[in-house]
N, C-alpha and C positions, 0 to 999 in steps of 0.2 A: 504494499501499500504507501502511493506515494506521499510526501508530508503534508503537502494543501488538500488530501484525500482525507487526510489523519485526523489534521487541527478540524475537517471542516465538519467531519464526523463528531470531532464533542466539542462543536461548540454550543447544541443545549445545556452540557454539561460545566462546560463557561460563565455561558447564562448565568445560572442558576445559581455556580458559587460563587460571581458575580451579587447576585440576588441578598444575597445574605451578609455578605459583607455591605449594605447600602442602606439608603434611611436608619435613622430616630433608633437610638438601644430605648428597652424598653422605661417607661417612665415607673416613677415609684408610686404605682399604682395598680390594682388587679387589672392583670390581661387573660383572654381566651387562653392566652401560644407565646409559643418564647423562642424565639432563634436564635440558635451559636452568634452570630450575627447580625444586625439588622432589626426587618419585621416580617415577620411570617403572612407567608403568597397569599394562603385563607383569609377570610374578613371575619370578623364574630358570628354572622347569622351563616357561614358556609355551609348546606344542602348533604355530602357529602364527604371522602374525598378522591383525589380526580382521578384514580385511576379503578376503583369503584364503581360496580355499581348497582346503583340504588333500588333498580328495580330486579335485581337476583333474585330467582325465586331459591324457596327453600325447601330441604328434601331429598331423598338422595345420601348414599354414603361415596368413600374417596378409599382407596385400601392405597394405603403403601406396604413397600416393602424393602426389610434394614437387613443391614448383614450382621451377626454380634450376637448380642442381647441384653438383658439388664439384673441386676438383684435389689436394687431397692428404685422407691418414686419417690427419696426426697435430693429434685436439682441444684441445690444450693450448695452442698460440700459440696469436699473435695475425697471423701471416703463412696464403694461405690456408683455404680453405673445406673444412669438413669434416663428414663425415655425422655427425650428433649421438648416430648411433645404437655408434656407436664407443667412445665415451666412456659412454655408458648400456649397453653389453650385454657388452662382450671387458675388461672390466680392470674391479675391486673397487677397496673401501676400507676400511680397519681398522671402519668402523661403519657401521652402514645406518641408514635414516633409515624409523620408524614416521611414516606420511604419517594415521594414521586418532589425532596428537597432535601439537599445536603443534611442540613440537619436541623432539623425545626419541630418540638413538641406542641403536639394538641393535650387541652382534657378530658382526662377519662375518670381515674378516681376523683379528680379533681376537676375544681370548677373554675378554676381559675388559681394565674402563679401570679408575682407578684416581687418585684428584686427592684437590687439604688443601679445606678448608670457605676458604680466601679464591678456591680456582682457581689458585694462581700457578705451579703445575706438573700437567702430565698422563701417564700413564703408561700406555701397552696395552704387552701381550702379546699376541705372534702363536699359531692355535693350531696344533699341530705337525702336521697335516698339509695345508697353504694349500699351494696347488700353482697354477706359469703351465700355462697346457695343452699348453705341451711335455711336462708329467712335473717339469719342475725346479722347485725348492723354493720360496715366496716367504719370504724371507728377512729379516733385522732391515738388512743391506746394502742390499738393492734399497729399503725403504719409507724408509732416510736418503737414498739418491742421490735418489728418488725427489721429498722432503720439499722436498730444497734445489736441483734443479737447476729445479721448476715454482717453486717462489718467489726462481728470482733469474731462470732464462731460458725462464721457460714463461710464459702470457695474461697478461697486469696484472692478475688479478684473482682469481691468486695470490700476488699479492705482499703485496698490503695487511697481511692475517696473518700473515706468516712475516716481517716487519715488525716482528713485535712480540715473536717470540720470539730468547727469550735466549741460550736452548744449548739441543741439540740432545745426545744422548747416549746409548749404549747401555749398559745396566742390567745384561742380564742374558743366557741364550743366545739368547732370544725375546720381551726385553724392551725397548725403551726410554723415555726422558723429554723430554718440553718444558720447559722453566723457559721463566716471560716476562718480558717487561720493566715490564709498567705492568698497570694492573688493568683486566680485560677479560674478563668470566663465560664469555662465546662460545667463547674465544680454546680451551678445551677439548673444545670439541663441533668446532669445527674442523678440529680437528689429526687429529680421525678422519674424516674427510673428504675429507683427498684423493685421488686414483688415484694408488696404487703400480701401479709398471710395472720390468720388468724389465732393471737394470742391465745383465745384460749384452750384448744386443739392441742397445743406444746404445753400447759401447763405440767409441769410435773417430767418432762421427758428430755431424754438426749440431745439435743437438736444434731450435736456433732454422730449421730448414729446411725449408717441405713437402718432403713424400717421399708418395708409391704404398706407402712399403711395408710389408705389414699389421704394426700390435703386435702385441706379443705380450702377452694379459693372463694374470691369473686368473679370468676372468665367465664365466656357462653359456652363452655365444655365441661363436664364435669367426670370421671372417670365411669364407666359403666360396668368394666368386665376385664379383665387382666389373669394372664398363667403368667410364672417370673418369667423371664428369657426367651416363651414361646409370642405374645402378641400380646396390643392392650388396647382397649376399646374405650374414644371419648365419645357420647353421646349428646347433646347440642342440650341446654339446659333451657324447657319450656319456659321456669318463669325467671329470665335472667335477664336482673334490675334494670343493664345498658344497651337492651335492642335497640332504643331508639334514640341514640346516643349521636345526633347526626356523622362523630366522627363514626361507628360501629353502620353508621349504613351502607348497603351494600356487602359486609363480611361475613365471614362466618356462615355459608349459608348453606351446611349438609345435620345432615340430622347427627351422620356417622363419620367419621374420621376413626376406620380401622389401621393398625401396624404391627405385621406380621414380620415375625422373626427368623431369618435364615442362616448359613453355616455361611456364604462368603454372599458375595457379587456376581459370579457368573452362574449362583442358583438363582438370587433373585430377576436376574435380565429369563431365567430359564422359568420361576414362577408367572416375570407378566406376562409374557407370551403365550401360557396354558391358560391366562387371562384370571389368576387368582388375584391377583394384584391390576388396580386399575390407570395408573399413574409409574411411568421411569425414565430418568433425568439419564439422559447419553451423555460419558464425556471423551468416549476417541470420538473422531471426524468421521476413519474411516468405516468403523466399525455402523455409524449412519446408512452412509452409504452400503455396503454390503449386505448388514447385516438383518435387513427391515424385508424382506422379502417372504415370511410368514403369514400364515395361510388368517389370521388377526387382519393385520396390514393391508394384504390384497384385498379383503374383500370386505376391505370399509371401515370394521369393527376398532380397530384404532388407527387411531391419525399420527404426523410426527407436524409442533407446529418448531419451532424458530423465534425464542425470543429475544430479541437484543440486548443490550444493557452499557451505559454507559461509568461503567466503576471502575475503581484502580489494579490492573490484573492482580492485584496480589502478588505473594508467594506462593509455590506448588515445587517439591523438591524431598531432593535428598538432604537435611541438618547434619553437620558438625558439630559435635558437644565439645566443644574447645577447654570445657573442664579437664578434659582428660588430655595429656602431656603429648603425643600423638600430632595431634592436633592447635596446640596450641601457636603449631609455627604459619606466619597468615603464609610461607610460598610452600608448606606441603598444602593448606587446603587449598590454592592456585591450581600446583601441580594439581593435585587428585582432580577438578574442574575443570582441568584445561585435556585430562587426559577421559571425560566426559562425555561419548563423540552425541552429543545433541544430532547436526546431523542426518546422518547413521541411522538413529536412533526413531526421530520423529519419522523418517523414510519409514523404518519399517514398521510403525504401530499405529502408522497417520497419514502414509500415503504421504506426506514432508506434505500438511497441510497447514497445520498449525503453529501461527506466530512463536517463538521463543519470550519467555518474559524476563525482560529486557533491566526492572529493576524492580523496588516490591510495590512502587504506583506509577509506574506507567500505565499506561492507554489512557492517564485522564493530567490534566491540567496541572494534577502535583508530583509528577512525574520527572526527575533531575533531566536536566539539559545536556546532551550527549557534549561532550567536549570541555575545557576547563572550567571550573567553578569563575561564573565573576557576576559583582554586581551582585547589590545584601547580600548572596549563598554565599560568598566571598568569603565580606562581610564577619557572615557568622561562624565563619570556619576559622577565621584567620587566629584567634585566639588558645587553638588549638593541634595550629599545624606540625606539632611537635611529636604529638603521640597518636595524628591520621595515620592511616598503613597507604603504607604509598598507589595514587593513584584515584583516592579522595577527593584532592585537589586538583592536579593532575590535569581527571579524568580515567574516569575507568569502563573498558564493557566487556561483555564476558567473552571466550574466545572463539571462535570460531572455525570448526572441522574443515576437513575437505568432501566431504560424504560416501569415503568412504571404509568399509572396515577395518580397514587398519591404519590409518590416518596420523600416519610417521611423522607426519609435521609437529602434530602437537603432543605425541608421544615423545619424540628429544628433546621438545620445550617443556614438560614434566619430569625428562630424568632430571634436568641440569636445574630446574627451581627444589630438584629435591637434595642436587648436591650441596648445590650453597646451605641446603638446609641439614647436612651432614648425614643424609641417605645415601646407600651407593647399591646399585647389583651386585654381589660378593654370592657366584657360584647360581645364578637362577635366581635368588633371594637377596630381596632388598632388605638391611644392615643397619645401621649406624658402625663408628667407627669401634665401639664396643663388642660388637657383635652381634648383637638385639634386633630381633628379627621386627618390621614394621607391621602392626601385624590390626587388624579391629573387626567388633562385631557390629552386621547392618538388621534392627532388629525392626523387621515388620509386622503387621498384619494379617493374619490369617487368610485368602478370600482374597486377597486384593491383586487382581491376576492382574493386570494392567503391568503396578507397583511391581512385582513378584518380575514378567515381562523387563522391562524397563535396568529391571537388580540385575538379571541374568546377562546383558548383555556388556552392565558396565565393565563387571566385573569379565571378561572376556577382556576388557583390555587393561583389566588393574593388571592383570595377570604376565604383560607386557611390558609390564615396570616390576615383575617381583613379589605383585601384591597380592595372596589368593586369604582373601574379607570372609570371616565367617557368618551366615546368613540366617541368620532364626528365625522362624513361624511360634506367631505367640497366639493364642486369642483375642476379642476383640479388650473382654476386661483383662487380661498383662501386657496387654499393650498399653491400655489405661492406667496401668499402677506404675509399669514402665518408665512410661515417656514423664508423669509427673512425678517420679522419685527419679526421675533423670539419668536412670541405669541404664545407658544404651552409649556406644559410640556414635554410629549413624542411626537416624531413621527418614520415616516418610515425615516431611512435614507438611503440612497447611493450612496459608491463614488468606483469611478474606479480607482487604480494608476497605474503606468507604472513603469519600470525597470528601469528610471533617473529622479528619482523625484527633485524636485528645488524650484524657488519661489513660486510653487503654492501652497506649504504646507504652507507659511503662512499666504496665502487664508485662506487654512481647519481651519490652529490646531492656527493663530498666536490672540493677547489678543488681535488686532484691531479688531477682531470680536463681541471680547464680549458686545460692543455697538456699532461699525460701523456695520448699515445694511446689506442686500445681499452678505454677506460674506461666506465661506463655513464652520464654527465656529460654525457650529448650538449649539453643548456642550457647546458654551461661557468658554472654559477650556483657563488659562491666566498660561505659563506656561513658566518663563524663560528659565527652562535646555532645553525644547519643541524647544524654535527659537536658542536656544547654539548649538544643534545637527542639525536643520535646515541651520543656517550661517556655520558650521561645513563641510555639505555638497556639499550648494555653496564654498567654499574658496576650496574642496581638490582639491588636480592637481596625488591624484594616487589611483589604486583601492584599495585596502588596507582600506586608510581613509574613505573614500566613502562610502564603506558596514558598514564598523563597526559607521557612524556615522548614518547611516540608521537603522541599525539594533536599535542603542538606539535612535532613534527614534520612534522606532517600540515598545519599549519597552514602554518607556513612556505610548502612548499613550493607550498601549494593560493594560497594569497594570492602567491606570488610569479612568478602568471601565466608561468611557463616553457611550459604546455602548451594547447591548445585541446583540450578534453578532448569524446567522443563518448559510448555504453553502453556498457552490460558490457550480459551475462544473469548470471540468478543458477541458469541448467542449462546444464551439454552435452547439446549436439546431435549425435546421435552414430547417423549410418546407417548399417550393414552390415550385412555376411550375414551370413542366417538361422542355420549350423551356424558362425557368433564365440560365444560366451558369457562372461558378469561376473557375480560373486557377492553373494548377495543385498544384503549389508551396504556401504555406499558408506562409501568413508573422509569423513573429519573436512574435508580436504582435495578433495572430490570428483573429479571425473574431470581427473584431471593428474598431477603427477608420479608413476611407480611405479604407475597407471595401468594406461594398456593402450599396451602389451600382455601388462602384468608381470604382472597377477591375470588377464587373459584366457586362454581356451581353449576347442577348437576339437572340436564334436558334431555329426556331420556327420547322427545317428541323433533328432535333438532341433530 
């Protein structure tokens, strides 16, 4: 794709990002919504979200297939493996996110939000009719207990923002205020996005323990039935308090959402072909072209839909655990990236059709600009120049192979880098001066067939360097346990990124994650420069500064050689039963969070 075409495609995303930086900040009076910067796109009297069909019929079911299993119904702690649907559809937050804007929240459990110009505090007022599924009211006491419990006993992803709360206090019968310890413009929004649980249900219970007791929430669905590790069925609550809110019109249209769990992704696809599940997300472009000739497709019972998006590529690939001595040297990581034969792997598995992930925020205006850093990006990086990995400021791009299986030039470059780092091939085996063998383990989840194919080809390339990696396949529960504890040398890593990155970046790349279990910092990076860029993002008040700080962070991450990236797609590929439908308007984030099944509906007559 040419540069002009690329940026023409991104123009709507650029405009949307610009929108949130324009306009007056929220004044010190209650508002119906809050944007990260500027004015929300929808007025107080909006009828429904842009991506929702307010006239969508209610009824029917949608059935999904998942690989792995689950052993808990508590998704808010580090222990155990819980169905994601519990957190998505049975509980609610004070504010709800519109995925047609980079980062804007509208009232959900809260009827209004109030903050000052500096966003040193934020105040929410609950809706009077908000209720849990058992009919009990959602109270300020429930909100305050939920926030403190999650912030102290919940999953580490909740801890970072809670640590910046100086005071939480009730300010009225249905109002509470959070006062913050430091400048961070995102905190006012993050305080609107925590799940609100029923305090009464948890009295006398250990919140940190796994449990198969169904949690009580206020959301559109309740758990109808389940068998641990096998399936879970959610039923739409006919008495849901929030069904008529403008924010919810056209959402949550299915009477039932069912998730069946299978051994691996290949089995899930076979279940889809057999009609046991009704929707399948295809990640392989070659398979999308060649493997959809089964009877349900040819008869028209299954249709194929391609849904575009404007979100960043994120990062997907093999992550180095730099806590391990053999991966601490960037030259070693660069060498192992050089020998990763992307062009050959892409051609073999995808027919060469998918573009490579160039950086963490590529495919968006937030991605680093190729070549040396300049302007404000260079100014932000300059104080850290002495400690940055080569290429961060000067410019870095991923190695490009010749497309052949042997990829000789890249192999020679890799061997030279390894020699600089003290590793040479001795009797066909890579060793250091002390005779120690260079070895490492690649941990993968069972059933990830495409990933396993990638690693098989990669292992053949590593053999030319005198390296024989140990490839270990574990079930989904073990994979979660090992990656939470950083008990791996190399693993498969996927991180989706938004058009409004903020505090979650500290969970992804912050130094606390080097030793604190359960963070997203699988690579174990400890970079003062990265944390400074994140802080600059959080304190930014204008578009130029925010984009520059994010582009600078993108350089630090990419030039750090922490992940060997593969490809991404500019469309989502969904094959689904013809009775399932979605609105014509595709939101800014495309088919991502808040899309399927949220805005979909069932209509067997069409």
